[in-house]
N, C-alpha and C positions, 0 to 999 in steps of 0.2 A: 875345279879349284877347291882348295881346302878352305875351311871357315876362317883360319887365321892368316890366310895368304895376304900379304901386303897390298896386292893389286885389288883385292876385294874391298879392303878397308879404304884404299884410296878412291875406289869407285863410289863407295857409300859416302865418303866425305865430299867428293865432287858433286854428287847428286844433292846432298843436303845443302851445300853452299849455293848450288844453282837454285834450289827451291827458295832459299832465303832471298836471293837476288830477284827472282821472278815475282815472288809474293810482295816484296817491298817496292816493286815497280822500277827497279834500276838494273835490268839485265844488261850484260855486255854484248851478247850475241843475239838473243831472242828479241822479238818486238815487245816494247813496253805495253803493258795492259793485256797481253796474251797470257791468260792463266790456264794453260793446258799442259798436259803431260808432254806433248811435242815440244813446247817451249822449254820445259825443264830439261829434257834430254838434249836439246840443241844448246842450251846454256851450259850444261855439264859436259857437253861434247862426248857423249857416250851413245851407244846404240839403244834404240827404243826398247828392245826386248829385255834389256837389263832391268829396266824399271817396271815394265808391264808383266814380266814373267818371273824374273829372278828375285827382285827386291819389291815384292808386292806390298809389303808393309810400308815401305817408303811411298809407294803410289797412293795407298789409302791415307797415309798421313798428309800427303799433299792435298788430296781431295778434301779431307776433313778441315785442314787449315784454310783452304780456299773458301769452303762453303760456310764454316761456322764462325770464323774470326771476322771482326769488323775490319775487313781489308779496305784501306782507303781507296784503292782502285775500283772496287766494286761499288762503294758508296758514291764515288765520283761518277762512275758510269751510270748509276741509277739517276743521279742528279742531271747529268747531261741528257739522258734519254727522256727525262721529264721535261727539260727545257726544249728539247727537240720536238716533242709532241705538242707542247704549248705553242711554239713558233710555227709548226705546221698548221695548227688550227687557226692561228692569226693570219697566216698567209692565205688560207682558204677563204677566210672571212674577207680579207682585203681584195682578193680576186672577185668574189661575189659582189662586193660593193662597187668595184671598178666596172664590172659588167652592167650593174644597175645604172651607174652614172652614164655609161656609154649609150645604153638604151634610151635614157632620158634625153641626152644630147641629140640623138638621132630623131627622137620625137619632136623636139623643139626645132630642129633644122627643117623637118618636113613642114611643120606648122608655119615657120617663117617663109618658106618657099611658096606655100599655098597663099599666104597673105600677100606676098609680093606680087604674085600673078593676079590675084583679085584686085589689088590696088591699081595695077597697070591697066586692067580692063575697065575699072571704074573711071580712071583718068581719061581713057579713050572715049567713053560714052558721055561723060559729063564735061564736055569742053566748056570752059568758061566763055561766057558771052562778053564781048567787049563792052566796056562801060560807055554810055552815051553821056555826053555833056548836056546838062540842062541849060536852056537859054531862055 
């Protein structure tokens, strides 16, 4: 294809428009939040090799915009990852606490069982003597 060929210009325009939609988080075809070359070519509905081999400047521009700009999706992803890590830590702590409470409850259950058996044995041994009436 020639450099001034309208199909090349259309392809570049399609790729740039797709890059904007993907980076803004509002793609029509690709998955929102997927900031990859694959998402850009899916959004632009062009073959991948056009971006990776023919229009490498656009590929580099996409990577630069994705990595250096304060992309709200990246900021949100970092925030969500931080919240996920914090919740995972809290879940582990809650599970450990539940395990400790379960162990404590089992210990008390054993103690109550032993005391119940001992109490029954003591009741058998020490039968109360009937009271005698004093005359």
